[in-house]
N, CA, C and O of each residue as an XYZ file, in Angstrom:
172
protein
N     -28.536     17.648     -5.594
C     -27.741     16.665     -4.898
C     -26.266     17.108     -4.930
O     -25.727     17.423     -5.990
N     -25.646     17.125     -3.784
C     -24.250     17.507     -3.669
C     -23.402     16.260     -3.467
O     -23.728     15.394     -2.655
N     -22.318     16.185     -4.212
C     -21.388     15.060     -4.084
C     -20.047     15.594     -3.614
O     -19.548     16.589     -4.139
N     -19.471     14.936     -2.630
C     -18.177     15.344     -2.100
C     -17.137     14.280     -2.408
O     -17.427     13.084     -2.395
N     -15.940     14.729     -2.680
C     -14.810     13.837     -2.893
C     -13.720     14.266     -1.928
O     -13.333     15.434     -1.898
N     -13.230     13.331     -1.147
C     -12.178     13.610     -0.177
C     -10.875     12.979     -0.651
O     -10.846     11.813     -1.043
N      -9.817     13.746     -0.612
C      -8.494     13.247     -0.950
C      -7.672     13.174      0.330
O      -7.499     14.174      1.027
N      -7.175     11.996      0.627
C      -6.354     11.788      1.824
C      -4.908     11.622      1.379
O      -4.385     10.508      1.346
N      -4.268     12.730      1.039
C      -2.931     12.672      0.459
C      -1.839     12.398      1.474
O      -0.757     11.948      1.097
N      -2.087     12.655      2.749
C      -1.033     12.445      3.742
C      -1.317     11.278      4.681
O      -0.561     11.063      5.628
N      -2.381     10.520      4.445
C      -2.652      9.330      5.243
C      -3.248      9.600      6.607
O      -3.082      8.780      7.510
N      -3.940     10.725      6.798
C      -4.531     11.019      8.100
C      -5.881     10.335      8.300
O      -6.266     10.063      9.437
N      -6.599     10.055      7.231
C      -7.906      9.406      7.356
C      -7.810      7.890      7.273
O      -8.588      7.176      7.907
N      -6.871      7.409      6.503
C      -6.668      5.962      6.368
C      -5.178      5.654      6.441
O      -4.343      6.545      6.284
N      -4.856      4.407      6.677
C      -3.460      3.976      6.708
C      -3.212      3.133      5.465
O      -3.578      1.958      5.442
N      -2.597      3.705      4.430
C      -2.421      2.993      3.168
C      -1.238      2.029      3.158
O      -0.941      1.440      2.118
N      -0.556      1.853      4.290
C       0.666      1.042      4.347
C       0.449     -0.361      3.801
O       1.217     -0.815      2.952
N      -0.571     -1.049      4.267
C      -0.769     -2.447      3.867
C      -1.077     -2.566      2.373
O      -0.521     -3.431      1.696
N      -1.949     -1.716      1.860
C      -2.298     -1.788      0.444
C      -1.123     -1.487     -0.465
O      -0.902     -2.190     -1.451
N      -0.368     -0.445     -0.140
C       0.790     -0.079     -0.950
C       1.853     -1.168     -0.863
O       2.463     -1.526     -1.871
N       2.073     -1.692      0.335
C       3.079     -2.733      0.523
C       2.723     -3.985     -0.266
O       3.590     -4.580     -0.906
N       1.463     -4.391     -0.228
C       1.045     -5.582     -0.971
C       1.202     -5.381     -2.474
O       1.572     -6.317     -3.183
N       0.928     -4.180     -2.970
C       1.102     -3.899     -4.401
C       2.563     -3.990     -4.805
O       2.888     -4.547     -5.853
N       3.446     -3.444     -3.976
C       4.873     -3.489     -4.270
C       5.379     -4.928     -4.245
O       6.137     -5.336     -5.125
N       4.962     -5.697     -3.240
C       5.392     -7.096     -3.150
C       4.880     -7.911     -4.329
O       5.592     -8.774     -4.843
N       3.657     -7.645     -4.761
C       3.097     -8.351     -5.921
C       3.916     -8.026     -7.171
O       4.245     -8.921     -7.950
N       4.242     -6.750     -7.360
C       5.021     -6.349     -8.527
C       6.405     -6.989     -8.498
O       6.876     -7.496     -9.516
N       7.053     -6.969     -7.347
C       8.381     -7.581     -7.239
C       8.325     -9.079     -7.501
O       9.202     -9.634     -8.163
N       7.289     -9.730     -6.976
C       7.142    -11.171     -7.173
C       6.856    -11.505     -8.628
O       7.351    -12.507     -9.143
N       6.066    -10.679     -9.291
C       5.686    -10.929    -10.675
C       6.812    -10.627    -11.651
O       6.989    -11.349    -12.633
N       7.573     -9.573    -11.395
C       8.545     -9.097    -12.366
C       9.983     -9.544    -12.106
O      10.860     -9.303    -12.935
N      10.231    -10.183    -10.983
C      11.616    -10.531    -10.692
C      11.711    -11.846     -9.930
O      10.704    -12.416     -9.508
N      12.925    -12.305     -9.768
C      13.191    -13.528     -9.014
C      13.889    -13.202     -7.704
O      14.788    -13.930     -7.284
N      13.486    -12.116     -7.054
C      14.079    -11.722     -5.786
C      13.607    -12.654     -4.672
O      12.523    -13.228     -4.776
N      14.391    -12.817     -3.618
C      13.952    -13.644     -2.487
C      12.743    -13.019     -1.798
O      12.489    -11.824     -1.948
N      12.008    -13.817     -1.051
C      10.839    -13.329     -0.322
C      11.243    -12.237      0.657
O      12.320    -12.289      1.252
N      10.379    -11.261      0.817
C      10.616    -10.145      1.734
C       9.651    -10.284      2.903
O       8.453    -10.480      2.698
N      10.150    -10.188      4.097
C       9.322    -10.249      5.306
C       9.063     -8.821      5.779
O       9.999     -8.057      6.013
N       7.796     -8.471      5.917
C       7.400     -7.125      6.340
C       7.068     -7.152      7.830
O       6.258     -7.965      8.277
N       7.691     -6.266      8.590
C       7.380     -6.132     10.009
C       6.201     -5.167     10.133
O       6.359     -3.959      9.959
N       5.022     -5.706     10.434
C       3.828     -4.871     10.525
C       3.754     -4.102     11.835
O       2.842     -3.298     12.028
N       4.699     -4.337     12.736
C       4.738     -3.603     13.998
C       5.665     -2.417     13.852
O       6.630     -2.288     14.605
N       5.392     -1.563     12.911
C       6.277     -0.432     12.653
C       6.162      0.638     13.672
O       6.851      1.654     13.580
């Protein structure tokens, strides 16, 4: 049985923008009292 692992380091197979953005916003919300940030998803 052969197992393959694919690394998408430059974002060509998936778009990691939403996941990374949500992680950053969660960290900022949890660790600080900064005002809410509005993300323009129409980049």
